[in-house]
matplotlib code that plots the C-alpha trace (Angstrom):
import matplotlib.pyplot as plt

x = [2.5, 1.7, 4.1, 5.7, 4.9, 8.2, 9.0, 11.7, 10.6, 12.2, 10.7, 10.1, 8.4, 6.1, 3.8, 2.5, 1.5, -2.0, -2.8, -3.6, -3.4, -1.5, -1.3, -0.3, 0.4, 1.0, 3.7, 3.8, 1.4, 2.1, 2.0, 5.7, 5.0, 4.1, 5.9, 4.0, 4.9, 3.6, 3.5, 2.7, 1.8, 3.5, 2.0, 0.2, 0.9, -0.2, -1.2, 0.5, -0.2, 1.6, 1.9, 2.5, 5.5, 8.9, 8.8, 11.6, 11.2, 13.3, 12.8, 12.7, 12.3, 11.7, 11.9, 9.8, 9.7, 9.1, 8.5, 9.2, 8.4, 8.0, 11.6, 11.6, 13.9, 14.2, 14.7, 15.7, 16.0, 18.2, 17.8, 16.2, 15.1, 13.5, 10.3, 10.2, 7.0, 4.5, 6.3, 4.0, 5.1, 3.9, 4.8, 4.7, 5.7, 8.0, 7.9, 6.4, 8.0, 7.8, 8.7, 8.8, 7.5, 8.5, 6.4, 8.0, 5.8, 7.4]
y = [35.6, 32.1, 30.7, 27.3, 24.5, 22.7, 20.3, 17.7, 14.1, 10.7, 8.8, 5.5, 7.2, 9.1, 6.1, 3.5, -0.1, -1.4, -5.0, -7.2, -4.1, -2.0, 1.7, 4.4, 8.1, 10.3, 12.8, 14.6, 14.5, 16.5, 16.2, 15.1, 12.2, 11.0, 10.0, 7.6, 5.8, 2.3, 0.2, -3.5, -5.9, -9.3, -11.4, -8.6, -7.7, -6.2, -8.6, -8.5, -5.3, -2.9, 0.9, 3.1, 4.8, 3.8, 3.6, 3.8, 1.8, 2.2, -0.1, 2.0, -0.9, -4.7, -7.2, -8.0, -9.9, -7.8, -9.7, -7.9, -9.7, -12.9, -12.6, -12.5, -9.9, -10.0, -6.5, -5.3, -2.0, 0.3, -1.5, 0.0, -1.1, 0.3, -1.2, -0.5, 0.9, -1.7, -4.7, -6.6, -6.5, -7.7, -7.0, -9.4, -8.6, -11.3, -9.4, -6.0, -3.5, 0.1, 1.4, 4.7, 4.6, 7.4, 7.3, 9.3, 10.4, 11.5]
z = [5.9, 7.3, 9.8, 8.9, 11.4, 11.4, 14.2, 14.8, 15.5, 15.7, 12.8, 14.5, 17.4, 15.0, 14.6, 17.0, 16.7, 17.0, 17.9, 14.8, 12.6, 10.1, 11.0, 8.5, 8.9, 5.9, 6.5, 3.1, 0.2, -3.0, -6.7, -6.6, -4.3, -0.8, 2.4, 4.6, 7.8, 8.5, 11.6, 11.1, 14.0, 13.8, 11.1, 9.4, 5.8, 2.5, -0.3, -3.6, -5.6, -7.9, -8.1, -11.2, -9.5, -8.0, -4.2, -1.6, 1.6, 4.7, 7.7, 10.9, 13.4, 13.4, 10.6, 7.5, 4.3, 1.2, -2.1, -5.3, -8.6, -6.6, -5.0, -1.2, 0.6, 4.4, 5.7, 9.2, 10.9, 8.9, 5.6, 2.6, -0.9, -4.0, -5.3, -9.1, -10.7, -12.1, -10.5, -8.1, -4.5, -1.0, 2.6, 5.6, 9.1, 10.5, 13.8, 14.6, 12.2, 11.1, 7.7, 5.8, 2.2, -0.2, -3.4, -6.2, -9.0, -12.2]

ax = plt.figure().add_subplot(projection="3d")
ax.plot(x, y, z, "-o")
ax.set_aspect("equal")
plt.show()
C-alpha cells in the first residue's frame, strides 16, 4: 500500500513572489476541480476572461481588484468571493498579493 504524503503548510508561505510576474502553484488537480495558489507582483494581472465553472477566490495576502461582469471589487487579506461560471472576470494587483483559487467542476 502506498503511503500518503501529507504535510501541513501555511498557505501564504506555500508560494513566493517573482518580480514583474505572476506565479502559480497547483495544489490539487482532479476531475472534481482544482486548487491553485497565485502570487501577483504589484501591477500584474490577468486580462478579462471567463471559465465554464464556478470559482472560489480567497485572498491570502495583499490587495487586489477583481472585476466580475464589469463590476470592480477590492479585496484584501482574508476576503473571499465567488466568480460565477461563464461571467467575464479580470484580476489586477493593487499591491503584491496572493490568492487561492478553487475551481469547482460539476
